[in-house]
N, C-alpha and C positions, 0 to 999 in steps of 0.2 A: 135359597132363602131370600125373601124380598127385603129391600132396605126399609128400615123403620120409618124414615121420613120421605118415602117415595112421593114425589110430586109436591113436596113442601121444601122450598129453598129460600134462603135468606135473600133479602133485597140488596141492592148495591150499597146503599147507605149503611146497613147493618154490617156488611162485610168490611167496609172501609173503617168503621168505628172499631170493630173487633181487631182488625189488623193493627191499628194505631194503639189501642189500649193494651194489646198483648206485648207491646214493647216496654211498657212500664213494669217495674218490679211490683210484686203483689203487696209488699209492705208499704208502698207509697200511700195506699188508701188507708192502711192502719194508722200511719203517722198523721194523715190528714184528719182522721176521726179523733185521734188523741189531741191534735192541735185545736180542733173545734171545741172539744170539751175543756181544754185549758183556757181558751179564749172566753168561753162561757163563764167559767169560774171567775176569771179576771173581771169580766163585766159585772157580774153579781157583786164582787167585792168592792167595785168602784161605785156601786149603787145604781147601775144601769140595768135594772132587772129585765126590761123588755129586750134589750140588745143581748143580754145573756141567754134568754130563752131562744131568741132567734138563732144565735150561733150554736147553741146546744142541740138544736134540732138537726143540725147538719151531720152529726156523728153517725146516725143510722144509715142515711143514704150513702155516705162514704164507705161504710162497712159492706153495704149491699153491692156497691160498685166493685169492691175488692173481691167479693164472692163471685160475681159475674166474671171478673177478670181471670180469676183462678179457673173457673169452669171453661172459659174460652181457651186458656192455655192448655188444659188437660184434654179437653174433648175436641177442640178446634171448631171450625164452622164448616158448613157444607163443603 
């Protein structure tokens, strides 16, 4: 049976990033997302609406980084 990714390998930079992020606990990204949402709410309560929106938009990327981190830990890289 042929390998599913035959001829498609990760670059040096991707491998280095995956090796480093795999060292972080997965809940780090969850707490970062919760922190961003908390900071967003705080900014809104202080009347700094634009800053609140800015920090609130960080939650989704943090959660996506967490999913990526979890996949790298489970599946590994090349």
